[in-house]
KETI-919246 format. One record per residue (C-alpha): residue in one letter; x, y, z. Coordinates in nm, 4 decimals. Layout:
   rest          X          Y          Z
      a          X          Y          Z
...
***
This chain:
   rest          X          Y          Z
      x     7.5182     6.4972     9.1930
      x     7.6994     6.8030     9.0922
      x     7.6972     7.1368     9.1958
      x     7.5013     7.2419     8.9109
      x     7.2511     6.9832     8.9041
      x     7.1540     7.0194     9.2311
      x     7.0754     7.4354     9.1739
      x     6.9069     7.3394     8.8402
      x     6.6819     7.0878     9.0647
      x     6.6485     7.3558     9.3267
      x     6.4332     7.5956     9.1116
      x     6.3745     7.9520     9.0495
      x     6.4358     8.2049     9.2928
      x     6.6524     7.9419     9.5210
      x     6.9767     8.0065     9.6724
      x     7.2634     7.8324     9.5040
      x     7.3373     7.5302     9.7578
      x     7.7452     7.6052     9.7395
      x     7.8718     7.9273     9.8718
      x     8.2183     7.8393     9.7284
      x     8.2952     8.1594     9.4529
      x     8.3952     7.8977     9.1869
      x     8.0511     7.7304     9.2025
      x     7.8180     8.0425     9.2270
      x     7.9033     8.1603     8.8757
      x     7.8196     7.7830     8.7619
      x     7.5065     7.7774     8.9811
      x     7.3964     8.0836     8.8084
      x     7.4797     8.0231     8.4540
      x     7.2510     7.6916     8.4553
      x     6.9437     7.8507     8.6314
      x     6.9697     8.1358     8.3680
      x     6.9813     7.9016     8.0930
      x     6.6973     7.6725     8.2924
      x     6.5117     7.9959     8.3152
      x     6.5719     8.1114     7.9439
      x     6.3998     7.7597     7.8313
      x     6.1570     7.7828     8.0341
      x     6.0898     8.1283     7.8848
      x     6.1018     7.9729     7.5582
      x     5.8427     7.6639     7.6247
      x     5.5726     7.9524     7.7668
      x     5.6223     8.1925     7.4577
      x     5.5902     7.8939     7.2162
      x     5.2682     7.7707     7.3981
      x     5.0956     8.1500     7.4205
      x     5.2121     8.1907     7.0467
      x     4.9880     7.8386     6.9661
      x     4.7037     8.0137     7.1662
      x     4.6994     8.3133     6.9401
      x     4.6882     8.1155     6.6659
      x     4.4232     7.9520     6.7833
      x     4.2644     8.3087     6.8434
      x     4.2923     8.4020     6.5137
      x     4.1854     8.1137     6.3647
      x     3.8849     8.1632     6.5343
      x     3.8488     8.5152     6.4179
      x     3.8987     8.4010     6.0698
      x     3.6273     8.1738     6.1575
      x     3.3535     8.3919     6.3342
      x     3.3930     8.6261     6.0398
      x     3.3995     8.3703     5.7404
      x     3.0525     8.1527     5.9046
      x     2.9721     8.3269     6.2136
      x     2.8185     8.6635     6.0567
      x     3.1054     8.8184     6.2472
      x     2.8955     8.7820     6.5928
      x     3.2312     8.7505     6.8499
      x     3.4491     8.9381     6.6218
      x     3.5218     9.2109     6.8713
      x     3.5158     9.0255     7.1439
      x     3.8080     8.7860     6.9992
      x     3.9876     9.0732     6.9301
      x     3.9464     9.2257     7.2195
      x     4.0819     8.9048     7.3561
      x     4.3668     8.9384     7.1693
      x     4.4831     9.2694     7.2628
      x     4.4651     9.1864     7.6209
      x     4.6708     8.8245     7.5397
      x     4.9219     9.0198     7.3507
      x     4.9461     9.3180     7.6059
      x     4.9713     9.0936     7.9061
      x     5.2219     8.8132     7.7341
      x     5.4341     9.1412     7.6433
      x     5.4188     9.2455     8.0015
      x     5.5294     8.8654     8.1247
      x     5.8385     8.8543     7.8701
      x     5.9651     9.2095     7.9428
      x     5.9918     9.0723     8.3404
      x     6.1403     8.7751     8.2498
      x     6.4168     8.9460     8.0462
      x     6.4934     9.2170     8.2898
      x     6.5418     8.8835     8.5282
      x     6.7227     8.7073     8.3185
      x     6.9719     9.0347     8.2527
      x     6.9747     9.0521     8.6435
      x     7.1325     8.6565     8.6377
      x     7.3601     8.7648     8.3717
      x     7.4818     9.0453     8.5199
      x     7.5876     8.8613     8.8643
      x     7.8082     8.6176     8.6000
      x     7.9360     8.8770     8.4951
      x     8.0547     9.0436     8.8315
      x     8.1771     8.6963     8.9267
      x     8.3924     8.6311     8.6328
***
């Protein structure tokens, strides 16, 4: 197993197993890439949830006499706000990881 793989397998928030200066940037790079991919996968899932929510709003408007539109719209607003906040935090964390890579080079 290479040092990159051992670091990636260690998971988010763990220290790299190797402390050699030449290995740490590779480890941080691998972890940053892994974190970015996880964020993209989670974003894709959230977008699919939002798609389902908007389909429910449309169906309620069309067939349900608009009984749930206000609640569904409130849910959509909450999900959008919550996800924007989460992504903002993740972007900040990823930027810190990239800054560490720049300093190490």
